[in-house]
Every structure is written in C-alpha cells, then in structure tokens.
N, C-alpha and C positions, 0 to 999 in steps of 0.2 A: 188952876185947871179946871175945866170943865167938867160938871157932874156926870156926864156919858161918857166922857173918858175915864173918870176915876173908876165907873160901873164894870167898863171893858177890862181896865187892869185889874180890879178885885176879880171878876170873872176868871181872867187869865191865870192869875195867881192861886186861885182855887182848883182850877183844873191841873196845873201844874204840881200841886199839893198831893191829888189824886195819882197822879202820872209816878211821883217819887215813891210814894206809899205802894203801889204797884210795882215798881223796880226793886224796893227792898223787899217786897215778899217773894218776887222771884229769886232774889240772890239768896232768900233764907233758905229757897228748896234746895240749892246746891250743896251737897254736904261737902264737909271740910273734914273729914275724918273723925270728927266729933259728934256725940250723940245729942240730937236736939228734938225736942216733941216737933217743931216745925217740920222736919223732914216728912212727917205723916201727913200734911196737909194735903188736901185734895184727895187722900185716898178714903174711897165710900166703900162700906159694908153694907151688903144686903141684909137690913133689919126688918124681919117679916115681909119681904117682899117689896119694901122701900128702901132705895139708896140713901144711906145716912151717913153722914162724916164721921169717920173713927173717933173722934174727940168726943163724939156724942153717945158712943156705946161703951165707953170704958175710960177708966183714969190712965194717963200716959205719965211715967215717972222716968227720971234719969239718976240712978244711983250712982252713976259714976260717967266719967268722959266717953267710955266706949261702949256703955248698954243703956237700951231704951226696956220699958216695962211697962205692957199694957195689962191692965187687969180690968177685965170686961165687966159690967154691970150683972150680965146675967152669964151662967156658965155656958148656956147652950149657943152663946155668939164666940166660943173659942174657934170653932172651925171656919165659920163666915170670915171671922177676923182675919185668920192665918190665910185663907184663900184669896182675902181682897190684896193683903200684902204681897203675895206671891204675884198676883197679877197686876199689882202696880209697879212691879219688875224696878224696885229701887235699890238693888244689887244687896240686899239683906235678905239671909234665909231666918224665917221666923221659926222659934224652938218653941213648942207647945209643951208643957207640962202638966195639963189637966185643970192648973188654975190659973195660970197667967203664961202669957206670951212675951217670951224674952228675944229682944232683939240684938245681937251683939255686933256692932259697927267694925269692918274689918280696918285695919290700918292701911293709909293710902299708899301706894308707889311713886316714885318720882315722876314717871310717864303718867301716871292717872292725875297727880296734883298739877302738872302742867295741863292737862286735858281741861281741867276743871276751870284753871285761870283762863283759858282760852274762853270756856263757856262764862265765865265773869266778864270778861270783856266784850262779847257779844251782847249779854244782858245791858250791859252798861251802855252800849253803843245804842241799843233799841230804846233806852230809856232818855238819852240825849236826842235821837231824832224824835221822839214823842213830845219832848219839851220844846223844839226848835219848829215842830208843827203847830203847837198850841201857839207858840209867838207867830207863825205866818196867818193863823186864824185871827188872833188879837189885832195884828195889823190890818189887815182887810176889813175887820168891823170898824176899827178907828179911821181908815181911809174912808168908808162909807158915809161917817159923819158929816163929809165935807157938805153934804147936800143938806143938812140941818143946821147950818149956818155958822158950823165952828170953823174958826180960822187955820189957815195953813200952819200958823205956827204952833197954835194949841194940838194942832195933830202931829207935828214934827216932835214937840216934847212929848207927846203920848205915846211915840214909838220910841223915843229914848228910853223912858221909862220901862217900855216892854222889854227892851233889851237889857237894861239893867237888872230885872226880875229874871229873865232866861240865863243870863250869865251866871246868876246865883243859884239856880236851881241846876244848870249844868255842872257847877263846882261841887253842889250838894250829892249828884249821881256819881262824880268821880270819888269823891271821899268816900261812899258806901262801896264801889268797887273797890276801892285802895284798901279798905279795913278787910273786905272779903278777901281779897287776894292774900294778903299779909296772914290772914288766919288759916287759909288753905296750906300754903307753903311753910307755915310753922309746923315743926315736926314734933 
C-alpha cells in the first residue's frame, strides 16, 4: 500500500482514538447512581478570581459507593466549592461541615434510570456519527490522492481499510455504551 494512503489511515485512526476518548469522557459524566470523582469533572471553582477545575483546589475521595468527599486545600475554599457544585446543577446538594464537603448520591428511580439510558444512547450515537464523519474525511483525502499518481486499486484498498477501522471503532463506542447502560440499570 502507498505511503500517502498509510499516512491517511494513521491520521484517521488517531482522530478516531480522540473521538472514542471524548465519548468515554461524556459517558463518564452520566451518573449511574454510584459516586465517582468523574461526576465532578467540568466543575469550575472561583479560586482568587480565576475559574479553576475542582480537582485542582481539593482532594476528591469516594469512601463508599454513594458518597463523595471533597477536602479543599484551603479552608477559605469551602464556600466557593459549595457554590460551584450548586451552580453546576448535577442533582446533588453539597453538605458543608466546616472541614470537608460531603456529596451523597441519591439512589436512582426506575424512571430516572431509563432517562439516563436514553442519554447514554444519544451520546453513543454522537460518537458513532463522529467516527463516520472521520471516515468520510479520510475517504475524501484518499480520493484526492488520485492526482498524485496513485492507482484506483490502491485507492479502493485504502477506502476498504478506512471502513475496517471505522467498523472497529463503532464497535468500541457500542461496547462503552453497553457497559454504561448495564452500570445504570444495575440496582
């Protein structure tokens, strides 16, 4: 296979890896009734006038399956952390005891579980669409290589390889979604 086609395949695979990582991160944010530090990703705390990720202003631990504990590096951060969690609207009310902030994750109702499964399916579909768009871009770049003296057979082979890679990544997205759905539906 031509080196230019191999480069396009490698580029497409690297981009698909990033798409899978993003999809995993989005699925992690969907809470499954279990406490995980990933639930707090994306929450920014006002730290001396600068928005700072929550994980950088305190330690986050999960002593049990339903509890998160945030131990701020400075006592003065208790109120800003509490405010940031409230504003993030993650469905959990922080409990500030003057030393730590405790978050108790409520158990999920059956209806809420079904809503979360819908969110997981939507996120998985976004991941599949992203992978397919990367396939389309890669195929377009391979088609443009015709002008550089690459034969039609090599181009067809390259497109076939892109399809194989795409199929493998769509299976990865589906597996991540399936694991998350199972996690959500497990009581």
